[in-house]
C-alpha positions as CSV (number, residue, x, y, z in Angstrom):
1,M,-10.3,-22.6,-6.8
2,P,-7.7,-21.1,-5.3
3,K,-6.0,-18.6,-8.0
4,T,-2.5,-18.7,-8.7
5,S,-1.6,-15.9,-6.4
6,E,-3.3,-17.3,-3.6
7,M,-1.3,-20.2,-4.1
8,R,2.4,-18.1,-3.5
9,E,3.3,-16.9,0.2
10,S,5.3,-14.0,0.5
11,K,6.7,-12.9,3.7
12,F,6.0,-9.1,1.9
13,L,3.3,-6.9,0.9
14,K,1.6,-7.9,-3.2
15,K,-1.3,-6.4,-5.0
16,E,-3.4,-8.6,-4.3
17,D,-3.2,-8.3,-0.6
18,V,-3.9,-4.0,-0.6
19,G,-6.7,-4.7,-3.9
20,A,-8.4,-1.1,-4.3
21,G,-6.8,0.8,-1.7
22,A,-6.0,-0.3,1.6
23,L,-5.5,2.9,4.4
24,F,-1.9,1.9,6.3
25,A,-0.1,3.3,9.2
26,V,3.1,3.4,9.0
27,A,5.2,1.4,11.3
28,G,9.4,2.4,10.7
29,C,11.3,2.0,7.6
30,E,14.1,-0.9,7.4
31,Q,16.0,-3.2,5.4
32,H,14.7,-6.5,4.6
33,N,16.6,-9.5,3.2
34,V,14.4,-10.4,-0.2
35,A,16.2,-12.4,-1.9
36,K,15.2,-15.7,-2.4
37,E,16.0,-18.7,-0.2
38,G,19.5,-20.0,-0.8
39,A,20.9,-16.9,-2.8
40,E,22.9,-14.8,-2.2
41,P,21.7,-11.3,0.0
42,E,19.9,-8.9,-1.8
43,L,18.6,-5.9,1.0
44,R,16.2,-3.5,0.2
45,W,14.6,-0.4,2.1
46,C,10.6,-1.8,3.2
47,L,8.5,-0.2,5.4
48,S,6.3,-2.1,8.1
49,F,2.9,-0.6,9.2
50,E,0.4,-1.5,12.6
51,E,-1.9,-3.2,10.5
52,S,0.4,-6.2,9.2
53,D,2.8,-8.2,9.5
54,K,3.6,-8.1,6.4
55,P,6.3,-5.3,5.0
56,L,6.2,-3.2,1.6
57,V,9.4,-3.3,-0.4
58,L,10.1,-0.1,-1.7
59,N,10.9,0.7,-4.8
60,S,11.8,4.3,-6.3
61,T,8.5,5.7,-7.5
62,N,7.1,4.9,-3.8
63,I,9.7,5.9,-2.1
64,Q,9.4,9.1,-4.0
65,L,5.8,9.4,-3.2
66,C,6.6,8.7,0.9
67,E,8.7,11.9,0.9
68,S,5.3,13.3,-1.0
69,I,2.9,12.9,1.1
70,C,4.5,12.5,4.7
71,G,6.3,15.8,4.2
72,S,9.8,14.7,4.4
73,D,13.5,12.9,3.4
74,D,13.3,11.3,6.9
75,T,11.6,8.5,6.8
76,D,11.1,8.5,10.7
77,D,8.6,11.5,10.3
78,W,6.5,9.3,8.9
79,I,6.3,6.6,11.2
80,G,2.5,7.2,12.9
81,K,1.1,8.8,8.8
82,K,-1.2,7.2,7.0
83,I,-0.7,6.0,3.4
84,V,-3.1,4.0,1.2
85,L,-2.0,1.0,-0.7
86,Y,-2.8,0.1,-4.1
87,A,-2.7,-2.6,-6.3
88,D,-1.9,0.0,-9.7
89,P,-2.3,-2.5,-12.9
90,T,0.5,-0.2,-15.3
91,V,3.3,-0.9,-13.1
92,Q,6.4,-1.8,-15.2
93,Y,9.4,-4.3,-13.9
94,R,11.8,-4.5,-16.0
95,G,10.5,-3.1,-19.3
96,K,7.7,-5.7,-18.8
97,V,4.0,-4.3,-17.3
98,V,3.1,-6.5,-14.8
99,G,1.6,-4.7,-11.9
100,G,2.4,-3.6,-8.1
101,I,1.7,-1.6,-5.4
102,R,1.6,2.3,-5.5
103,V,1.2,4.4,-2.9
104,R,-1.6,7.9,-2.4
105,A,-2.4,10.1,0.4
106,P,-5.8,9.3,1.9
107,K,-8.7,10.6,1.1
108,K,-9.2,14.1,3.5
109,A,-12.5,13.3,3.5
110,A,-11.5,9.8,5.5
111,M,-9.1,12.1,8.2
112,M,-11.5,13.9,9.6
113,P,-13.1,13.1,12.7
114,V,-16.5,11.0,12.9
115,K,-17.8,13.1,14.6
116,S,-17.5,16.2,12.3
117,I,-19.3,13.4,9.1
118,K,-22.7,14.9,9.5
119,K,-24.2,12.1,6.7
120,P,-23.7,8.4,6.6
121,V,-23.0,7.3,3.5
122,A,-25.5,5.3,1.4
123,A,-24.3,1.6,0.8
124,P,-24.0,0.6,-3.4
125,E,-26.6,-1.0,-4.7
126,P,-25.2,-4.9,-5.3
127,A,-25.3,-4.1,-9.1
128,E,-22.7,-0.7,-8.6
129,M,-19.8,-0.7,-9.2
130,L,-16.9,0.5,-7.6
131,D,-14.2,2.7,-9.0
132,E,-11.7,4.3,-7.0
133,S,-13.1,7.7,-6.2
134,D,-15.5,5.5,-4.1
135,I,-13.1,4.5,-2.3
136,P,-13.6,6.5,1.4
137,F,-9.6,6.9,2.1
């Protein structure tokens, strides 16, 4: 049976789309109408990515994180930069903890050229649980 979050289609990225972490390359930043069909238009800034047809609706926190990660407040400088999107269960909306997407920098090891990695990482045993430190990016 599907989860209820899978039943709601969205043209924007949702926390369920990124899970514990997914690496994305920024393709652009533009405004999109995020209002429900038939409602007054509500334009919000969104990041688009090379790896997804769905953009990320930006909030103040994620804008500040992207500025820090990309080293610039000019979104043109963000294009081509890699960021990790991950589901954060502590994100609040209108005073309620609802979970959402957060942004972080890729780990340095993930940005190294493949030929500089000397040993392959052993696959975890099926019974082992992964935590954020186990994600290679």
